C-alpha positions in Angstrom: -4.6 20.3 -39.3 -1.5 18.5 -38.0 -2.3 19.5 -34.4 -4.0 16.7 -32.4 -7.5 17.4 -31.2 -7.8 20.8 -32.8 -10.9 22.9 -32.5 -11.7 25.4 -35.2 -14.3 28.1 -35.2 -14.9 29.5 -38.7 -15.8 33.2 -38.7 -17.5 34.8 -41.7 -17.0 38.6 -42.0 -18.4 41.3 -44.2 -22.0 40.4 -43.3 -22.9 44.0 -44.0 -22.1 43.5 -47.7 -24.7 40.7 -48.0 -28.5 40.3 -47.8 -29.9 38.1 -45.1 -30.6 35.2 -47.5 -27.1 35.5 -48.9 -25.6 35.1 -45.5 -27.5 31.9 -44.9 -26.5 30.5 -48.3 -22.9 31.4 -47.9 -22.7 30.0 -44.4 -24.2 26.7 -45.7 -21.8 26.7 -48.6 -18.7 27.3 -46.5 -19.6 24.6 -44.0 -20.2 22.2 -46.9 -16.8 23.0 -48.4 -15.1 22.4 -45.1 -16.8 19.1 -44.7 -15.8 18.1 -48.2 -12.2 19.2 -47.6 -12.0 17.0 -44.5 -13.4 14.0 -46.3 -10.9 14.5 -49.2 -8.0 14.9 -46.7 -8.9 11.6 -45.0 -9.2 9.9 -48.3 -5.9 11.2 -49.5 -4.1 10.1 -46.3 -5.6 6.6 -46.6 -4.5 6.5 -50.3 -0.9 7.5 -49.4 -0.7 5.0 -46.6 -2.0 2.2 -48.8 0.6 3.0 -51.5 3.4 2.9 -49.0 2.2 -0.4 -47.5 1.8 -1.9 -51.0 5.2 -0.8 -52.2 7.9 -3.4 -53.0 10.2 -2.3 -50.2 7.9 -0.8 -47.4 10.7 -0.9 -44.9 12.3 2.0 -46.8 9.3 4.2 -46.1 8.7 3.5 -42.4 9.4 7.2 -41.5 6.9 8.5 -44.0 4.4 5.8 -43.0 4.6 6.8 -39.3 4.2 10.5 -40.1 1.1 9.8 -42.2 -0.4 7.5 -39.6 0.2 10.2 -37.0 -1.6 12.8 -39.2 -4.4 10.3 -39.8 -5.0 10.0 -36.0 -5.3 13.8 -35.5 -8.9 14.7 -34.9 -10.3 18.0 -36.0 -13.5 19.5 -34.6 -15.2 22.1 -36.7 -17.7 24.3 -34.9 -20.7 26.1 -36.6 -19.6 29.2 -38.5 -20.3 32.5 -36.9 -21.2 35.3 -39.3 -20.3 38.8 -38.1 -20.5 42.4 -39.2 -17.1 43.8 -38.1 -18.5 47.4 -38.3 -21.1 46.5 -35.6 -19.7 46.4 -32.0 -22.7 44.2 -31.0 -21.5 41.5 -33.5 -18.0 41.6 -32.1 -19.4 41.1 -28.6 -21.5 38.2 -30.0 -18.4 36.6 -31.4 -16.6 37.1 -28.1 -19.5 35.4 -26.2 -19.5 32.5 -28.6 -15.7 31.9 -28.3 -16.0 32.0 -24.4 -18.9 29.6 -24.5 -16.9 27.1 -26.6 -13.7 27.5 -24.5 -15.7 26.7 -21.3 -17.0 23.5 -22.9 -15.3 20.7 -21.0 -16.0 18.2 -23.8 -14.1 20.4 -26.3 -11.4 21.5 -23.9 -11.0 18.9 -21.1 -8.0 20.9 -19.6 -10.2 23.9 -19.0 -11.0 22.6 -15.5 -7.3 22.1 -14.6 -6.4 24.2 -11.5 -3.2 26.2 -12.0 -0.8 26.5 -9.1 -0.9 30.0 -7.4 2.7 30.6 -8.6 1.5 30.7 -12.2 -0.8 33.6 -11.4 1.9 35.3 -9.4 4.4 35.1 -12.3 1.7 36.2 -14.8 0.9 39.3 -12.6 4.6 40.1 -12.3 5.2 39.8 -16.0 2.2 42.1 -16.7 3.7 44.6 -14.2 7.2 44.4 -15.8 5.7 44.8 -19.4 3.9 48.0 -18.3 6.9 49.5 -16.6 8.8 52.4 -18.2 12.1 50.4 -18.3 10.7 48.0 -20.9 11.1 49.2 -24.5 8.0 49.6 -26.7 8.8 46.4 -28.6 8.6 44.4 -25.3 11.5 42.1 -26.3 13.4 40.7 -23.3 16.1 38.1 -22.8 14.8 35.0 -21.0 17.5 35.0 -18.3 17.1 38.7 -17.8 13.4 38.2 -17.3 14.1 35.5 -14.8 16.5 37.8 -12.9 13.8 40.6 -12.8 11.2 38.1 -11.5 13.6 36.6 -8.9 14.1 40.1 -7.4 10.5 39.9 -6.1 10.4 38.3 -2.7 7.6 35.8 -3.4 9.4 34.7 -6.6 12.9 34.4 -5.3 13.0 30.6 -5.7 11.8 30.7 -9.3 14.0 28.6 -11.6 14.6 28.5 -15.3 12.7 25.2 -16.0 9.6 26.3 -14.0 9.6 29.7 -15.7 9.8 28.0 -19.1 6.7 25.9 -18.1 4.9 29.1 -17.1 5.9 30.8 -20.3 4.5 28.0 -22.3 1.2 28.5 -20.6 1.3 32.3 -21.0 2.2 31.8 -24.7 -0.8 29.5 -25.2 -3.2 32.1 -23.6 -1.6 34.9 -25.7 -0.2 37.0 -22.9 3.4 36.7 -24.2 5.0 35.2 -27.3 7.9 32.8 -26.8 9.2 30.9 -29.9 11.1 28.3 -28.0 11.2 26.0 -31.0 13.1 28.5 -33.1 16.8 28.4 -32.2 17.6 32.1 -32.8 14.6 33.2 -30.7 14.5 30.6 -27.9 16.2 33.0 -25.5 13.9 36.0 -26.3 10.4 36.6 -24.8 8.1 39.1 -26.4 6.1 40.7 -23.6 4.1 42.9 -26.0 2.5 40.5 -28.6 0.6 43.4 -30.1 3.9 44.9 -31.2 4.6 41.8 -33.3 1.1 42.0 -34.9 1.8 45.6 -35.8 5.2 44.7 -37.2 3.8 41.8 -39.3 1.1 44.0 -40.7 3.8 46.4 -41.9 6.0 43.7 -43.4 3.5 41.1 -44.6 0.9 42.7 -46.8 -0.7 42.6 -50.2 1.4 43.9 -53.1 4.5 43.8 -51.0 6.6 42.2 -53.7 5.4 44.8 -56.3 6.2 47.7 -53.8 9.7 46.3 -53.2 10.4 45.8 -56.9 9.3 49.4 -57.6 12.2 50.8 -55.5 15.1 51.7 -57.6 
């Protein structure tokens, strides 16, 4: 909710556990709760801003005021909830089609019409090729500079520089092909070429009853 111009698609699962009437009622209830939450958030932000502006020494709270005003200006578009039965492949395809329809909506995503330079596609194809090669470990972790050296060995990418590669990695991170945590100091030089490995690892580490399981170990 702090990201400017966010677009959120709520997805309701476990439809197979509900009657048809229940699905309609729960969908309506969820959307009503989201609407109420947004109204409350806007009201709270306005209240906090008024308090700071009405304080005895508002100049001491300029940083807080600016952060709150920035959050207040962030728009959030909530799309209609999609109810799916995750055990039915047809529902998964329906969800996929809905996501693609929204992503192609230029009003929601103005940048969808932006034409990427051919070099972006060439680097993307080369990274996919490298990620699938036998020399890359299963975890897919690779040093940024090493990745640049591997890409530069290809004739059509010989002039690729660090800054341009970083721009391309930001794009590939946004579309989910790779994961690059450039904002985390200890990870800024590491590129994850296999995002699915991270998902598997997180599922093992972050799960229900994890604390109880750890505490049970003598």
